[in-house]
C-alpha positions in Angstrom: 0.0 0.0 0.0 1.5 3.3 -1.0 1.4 6.4 1.3 -0.4 9.4 -0.1 -1.2 12.9 1.0 -4.9 13.9 1.3 -5.8 17.2 -0.3 -6.5 18.8 3.1 -3.5 17.3 4.9 0.2 17.9 4.5 1.0 14.6 6.3 1.3 11.3 4.4 -0.6 8.3 5.8 -1.7 4.9 4.8 -5.2 3.8 5.4 -8.4 5.7 6.2 -7.6 6.9 9.8 -5.3 9.8 10.7 -4.6 10.1 14.4 -4.2 13.5 16.1 -2.6 14.2 19.5 -4.9 13.3 22.4 -6.6 15.9 24.5 -5.4 16.2 28.1 -7.7 14.6 30.6 -6.1 16.2 33.6 -4.0 19.3 34.4 -1.4 19.0 37.1 -0.3 21.7 39.4 3.1 21.3 41.0 4.9 23.2 43.7 7.8 22.3 46.0 5.6 20.2 48.3 2.7 18.7 46.4 1.3 17.7 43.1 -2.4 18.2 42.5 -4.4 16.9 39.5 -7.8 18.0 38.3 -9.8 16.8 35.3 -9.9 19.7 32.8 -13.6 19.0 32.2 -14.3 20.0 35.8 -13.1 23.6 35.1 -16.2 25.7 35.7 -14.8 29.2 35.3 -11.7 31.4 35.8 -10.9 34.9 36.9 -7.8 36.8 35.9 -7.1 39.9 38.0 -4.5 42.1 39.6 -3.3 40.5 42.8 -4.4 42.7 45.7 -1.4 41.5 47.7 0.9 43.0 45.1 0.2 46.7 45.9 3.1 48.0 43.7 5.7 45.8 45.4 8.0 44.8 42.6 9.1 41.5 44.1 5.6 40.2 44.5 3.6 38.7 41.5 1.2 41.3 40.0 -1.5 38.9 38.7 -3.8 36.2 40.1 -5.6 33.6 38.1 -8.3 31.8 40.0 -9.6 28.6 38.5 -12.8 27.1 39.8 -13.1 23.4 39.6 -16.1 21.4 40.9 -14.8 21.1 44.4 -12.0 23.6 44.7 -10.3 26.8 43.7 -6.8 26.7 42.3 -5.1 30.1 42.7 -2.1 30.9 40.6 0.0 33.9 41.3 2.6 35.2 38.8 3.5 37.2 35.8 1.8 37.3 32.3 -0.8 34.8 33.4 -3.1 35.9 30.5 -0.8 33.8 28.3 -2.0 30.6 30.2 -5.7 31.2 29.7 -6.1 30.1 26.0 -3.9 26.9 26.2 -5.4 26.0 29.6 -9.1 26.1 28.6 -8.4 24.4 25.3 -6.9 21.4 27.1 -3.3 21.9 25.8 -1.7 22.4 29.3 -0.5 19.2 30.9 1.1 20.7 34.0 1.9 24.0 35.7 5.0 24.4 37.9 5.4 27.0 40.6 8.8 28.5 40.8 9.3 31.0 43.7 12.5 32.6 42.4 12.5 34.4 39.1 15.0 33.0 36.8 15.5 34.1 33.2 12.1 35.3 32.2 11.2 34.3 28.6 9.3 36.9 26.7 5.8 35.7 25.8 5.8 33.1 28.5 3.8 33.0 31.7 5.6 32.6 35.1 3.8 31.0 38.0 5.4 31.7 41.4 2.7 30.3 43.7 -0.1 27.7 43.6 -2.8 27.4 46.3 -5.6 24.9 46.3 -8.7 25.7 48.5 -11.7 23.4 48.8 -15.0 25.1 48.0 -17.5 25.6 50.8 -19.3 22.4 51.4 -16.9 20.3 49.4 -15.3 17.3 51.1 -11.6 18.1 51.5 -10.7 14.5 50.5 -12.4 14.8 47.1 -10.9 18.0 45.7 -8.8 16.2 43.2 -5.7 14.1 43.3 -3.1 15.3 45.7 0.3 13.7 46.0 2.8 14.9 48.6 6.3 15.3 47.1 9.1 14.1 49.3 11.8 16.8 49.8 15.4 16.1 50.5 16.7 17.2 53.9 
């Protein structure tokens, strides 16, 4: 069987099925102590705003992105968080790391310095998502 290119596709394939990369089922949030995982389908809404704790302090992150999942809020603090919104809601983000100390900032890239997970009122704390403690070295 010869490989051929379809009129609407630049890729060559044999057969009648062309596979595409799978959508992410879960988004992971990782800080120095824990890893949390939440199904992306459970994302109900988000709010991107100026972080009230920033108050013109240059060393604190100026933005806060609050993600509301079924049973918890995930709060991200950092810089250029608006660049996360599109990829996150479209399911293209697999994991988000929090890095406290600013390294070399890449232009056009978000930087998350802090992640907080808070159960919603009335939600059972053991059912907010998958939480895995990360062992730290002494």
